[in-house]
C-alpha positions in Angstrom: 112.2 113.0 110.5 113.1 111.9 113.9 116.4 112.4 115.9 117.4 110.0 118.6 120.3 109.5 120.9 121.1 107.0 123.5 124.2 106.6 125.9 125.1 104.4 128.7 126.8 106.1 131.6 129.0 104.6 134.3 126.1 104.9 136.8 124.2 102.2 135.1 121.6 104.3 133.4 120.6 104.8 129.9 119.6 108.2 128.6 117.4 108.7 125.6 115.8 111.5 123.8 113.1 111.3 121.1 111.7 114.3 119.4 110.0 115.4 116.2 110.9 118.8 114.8 108.5 121.0 112.6 108.0 119.3 109.3 106.1 121.5 106.8 106.1 118.7 104.2 103.8 116.1 106.1 100.5 116.3 104.3 100.9 120.1 103.9 100.5 120.6 107.7 103.0 122.0 110.2 103.3 119.4 112.8 103.3 119.7 116.5 106.6 120.2 118.2 107.1 117.6 120.9 110.0 116.8 123.2 110.5 113.5 125.0 113.4 112.6 127.2 113.8 109.2 129.0 116.3 107.7 131.2 116.7 103.9 131.8 118.2 102.8 135.1 119.4 99.3 136.0 117.8 98.7 139.3 119.5 98.0 142.7 121.1 94.5 142.8 118.4 93.3 145.2 115.9 94.1 142.7 117.4 92.8 139.6 116.0 89.2 139.6 112.4 90.4 139.2 112.6 94.0 137.8 114.3 94.7 134.4 114.5 98.3 134.5 113.2 101.7 135.9 112.4 104.3 133.2 111.8 107.9 134.0 109.9 109.7 131.2 109.4 113.5 130.6 107.4 114.6 127.5 106.0 117.9 126.6 103.5 119.0 123.9 102.8 122.9 123.5 99.7 124.4 125.1 98.2 125.1 121.7 98.5 121.6 120.2 95.6 119.3 119.6 95.2 116.3 122.0 97.9 113.6 121.4 96.3 110.3 121.0 98.8 107.6 120.7 98.3 103.8 120.3 99.6 101.4 123.1 99.5 97.8 122.1 100.3 94.9 124.2 104.0 94.3 125.3 105.3 91.3 127.1 106.5 93.3 130.0 104.1 93.9 133.1 104.6 97.4 134.4 104.0 99.7 137.5 103.4 103.2 136.5 103.8 106.4 138.7 102.3 109.6 137.1 104.1 112.5 138.5 102.1 115.1 136.5 98.5 114.6 135.6 97.6 111.0 134.9 96.9 109.9 131.5 93.5 108.9 130.0 93.0 105.5 128.4 90.4 104.4 125.9 90.0 100.6 126.1 89.2 98.4 123.1 85.6 98.8 122.1 84.9 101.8 124.4 84.2 105.4 123.3 85.2 107.2 126.4 88.7 107.9 127.7 89.0 106.9 131.4 91.2 108.9 133.8 94.0 106.6 135.3 95.0 106.6 139.0 98.3 108.2 139.8 99.9 104.9 140.3 98.9 101.9 138.2 99.8 98.4 138.0 99.4 97.1 134.5 99.0 93.3 134.2 99.4 91.1 131.0 97.8 92.7 127.9 96.1 91.0 124.9 94.2 94.1 123.3 95.5 97.4 122.3 94.4 100.6 124.1 94.6 104.3 123.0 96.2 106.8 125.4 95.4 110.5 125.7 98.8 112.0 126.5 98.7 115.2 128.6 100.7 118.4 127.7 103.2 117.5 130.3 103.6 113.6 130.5 106.0 113.1 133.4 106.1 109.5 134.8 108.1 106.4 135.9 107.6 103.0 134.5 108.9 99.9 136.4 109.4 97.1 134.1 109.2 93.5 135.5 111.0 90.4 134.2 108.6 87.5 133.2 107.1 86.2 136.4 108.3 89.2 138.4 104.9 90.9 139.0 103.5 87.6 140.2 106.2 87.3 142.5 105.5 90.7 143.9 101.6 90.6 144.1 101.3 86.7 144.9 98.2 86.4 142.7 97.7 84.6 139.5 98.2 87.0 136.6 95.4 85.3 134.8 93.1 87.4 136.9 94.8 90.6 135.8 94.4 89.9 132.0 93.7 93.1 130.1 93.1 94.9 133.4 94.7 97.6 135.5 95.0 97.9 139.3 95.3 101.0 141.3 98.4 100.6 143.2 97.0 102.3 146.2 94.6 99.4 146.6 97.6 97.0 146.7 100.2 98.9 148.7 98.0 101.1 150.7 96.7 104.7 150.0 99.0 106.2 152.7 102.1 104.6 151.3 101.2 105.8 147.9 100.3 109.4 149.0 103.7 109.7 150.6 105.5 108.3 147.6 103.9 110.8 145.2 104.7 113.7 147.4 108.4 112.5 147.3 108.2 112.2 143.5 106.8 115.6 143.1 109.6 117.2 145.2 112.3 115.3 143.4 113.8 117.7 140.8 116.0 115.5 138.8 115.5 112.2 137.0 118.1 110.6 139.2 116.3 111.7 142.3 113.0 110.4 140.9 114.6 106.9 140.4 116.0 106.9 143.8 112.4 107.6 145.4 110.9 104.7 143.4 113.8 102.3 144.0 113.7 103.0 147.8 109.9 102.1 147.7 110.7 98.9 145.7 113.3 97.9 148.2 110.8 98.4 151.0 108.5 95.7 149.4 111.2 92.9 149.3 109.3 91.0 152.1 106.5 90.4 149.6 108.6 88.7 147.0 108.1 85.0 146.2 111.2 82.9 145.3 112.5 82.8 141.7 111.9 79.6 139.9 113.4 77.9 136.8 110.2 78.8 135.0 111.0 82.5 135.4 114.6 82.1 134.0 113.1 80.0 131.0 110.7 82.9 130.1 113.4 85.4 130.4 115.3 83.4 127.7 112.1 83.5 125.6 112.1 87.3 125.7 115.7 87.6 125.0 115.3 85.5 122.0 112.4 87.4 120.7 109.8 84.6 121.2 111.7 82.1 119.0 111.9 79.2 121.4 110.1 76.0 121.1 107.6 75.2 124.1 109.3 71.9 124.5 112.7 73.6 125.1 111.2 76.1 127.5 109.6 73.4 129.6 112.9 71.6 129.7 114.6 74.7 131.0 112.0 75.1 133.5 112.4 71.6 134.7 108.6 71.0 134.1 106.5 68.7 132.0 104.6 70.4 129.2 101.3 70.2 131.2 103.0 71.7 134.2 104.7 74.4 132.2 101.3 75.4 130.6 99.7 75.7 134.0 102.5 77.6 135.5 102.7 80.0 132.5 98.9 80.9 133.1 99.6 81.5 136.6 102.7 83.5 136.5 102.5 85.3 133.1 98.6 85.3 132.6 98.4 83.4 129.3 99.5 80.5 127.4 103.4 80.3 126.5 102.5 80.2 122.7 100.4 83.4 122.9 103.1 85.1 125.1 105.7 84.2 122.6 103.6 85.9 119.9 103.4 89.0 121.9 107.1 89.1 122.4 107.7 88.8 118.7 105.0 91.3 117.8 106.1 93.8 120.5 109.7 93.7 119.0 108.3 94.5 115.5 106.2 97.3 116.8 108.8 99.0 118.7 111.2 98.8 115.7 108.6 100.6 113.7 108.4 103.3 116.2 112.1 103.7 116.4 113.0 103.3 112.8 110.1 104.8 110.6 112.3 104.5 107.5 113.0 100.8 107.9 111.0 98.6 105.6 108.3 96.2 106.9 110.1 93.4 105.1 113.4 94.0 107.2 111.4 94.5 110.5 109.7 91.1 109.9 112.9 89.2 109.3 114.7 90.9 112.2 111.9 89.7 114.5 111.7 86.1 113.3 108.7 86.4 111.1 109.1 84.2 108.0 105.5 84.3 106.8 103.8 87.6 105.8 100.4 86.3 106.6 101.5 85.6 110.3 103.1 89.0 110.5 100.0 90.8 109.2 97.7 88.7 111.4 99.7 89.5 114.6 99.4 93.3 113.9 95.6 93.0 113.3 95.2 91.2 116.6 97.5 93.1 118.8 97.6 96.6 117.2 94.1 96.4 115.9 95.3 97.5 112.4 97.4 96.3 109.5 101.1 97.4 109.4 100.4 99.9 106.5 97.6 101.7 108.4 99.8 101.7 111.5 102.7 103.3 109.6 100.4 106.2 108.6 99.1 106.8 112.0 102.7 106.8 113.6 103.7 109.2 110.9 101.2 111.8 112.4 102.3 111.4 116.1 104.7 113.8 117.8 105.9 111.3 120.4 106.7 107.6 120.7 105.5 105.6 123.8 107.1 102.2 123.2 110.0 102.9 120.9 112.3 103.9 123.7 111.2 100.8 125.8 113.9 98.4 126.8 112.9 94.8 127.4 
C-alpha cells in the first residue's frame, strides 16, 4: 500500500512524498521501509522556455536493507542530474556490471531501459528540459548522445562543477538546493540557442501524450515533413514517430508507478493506446518486460523513481 500527497505552494513549487510502509502480507515477507520526498520547482522566468522543472529528491533506505535495484526506462525528457550524496550506479542494457556515475550527469535521449542501484541515501537534483532544450544548451546534435550520458564536468568545466557541488552540500533545505542549481543555470544563459517553432511543436506533442500526427507537428513547426524529420534527429535525437511512442509509453509507465491498483486497461486507455498489442510491444521495447512482469517487479520495490516525475 502506498501513500502519496502533492500540494502546490504560492512560491511556484510542488511538494510530494512517496513512501511504502511495512507490509507483512507481500509474499509473506516484511518489506523494507523507505521514504522518498520530492519537491518540484517552476524555474526562474528566464529559464522557462527551455527548462520544464527543477526537482529535488531525498530518499532513504535503512542501513540493514538489501540493495534497492530499480528499473529506469526511457522518458521523453532529457535531464541534468546532480547527486548531492553518493552517486548512483547504473546497469546498462546487456551489461552485467553496475557503473558508478559522476556526481553530475547529463542524460541525453534514451531508447533502452537501465537499472539503477539506489544508495541508502539518495539525495539529488534533476533538471528536466523541454523538448529541444538540452540541444539549445549544449549546441550539439542530440543524435550523438543517444543512449549515452555525459559527465557535466567535461561540458561546464571541473572547477565550476566542484564549486557547485560544494554549495549543494552546504545547502541544508530543499529551497536552498534549488536556488544553488538555478543560479548555476542562469549563469549559462549565454550558451542558449534561440527557441524555434519546432521546439514549441514538440512541447505540444508531449502535452498531448504523443497523440499528434507528424503532419500536424510539421505544420506547427513551419517545416516540410523532410525538414521536420531532420530537425527532430538533431534537436531531439530520434525520429518524431519514435519520440511520440516514448512520450505515450512514459505516461503509461509513470501511471503504473503512481497507481499500482489501476488496471492496465484503464492505463492504456488514458494514454491513448487503443490496441493491446501495441501497448504490450512498447513495454517490451522500452521497459524490457511485459506489463504483467513489470507489475510484479514494481510491487517489490520500496521507492518510485519516475512516478513523481512531472513532464
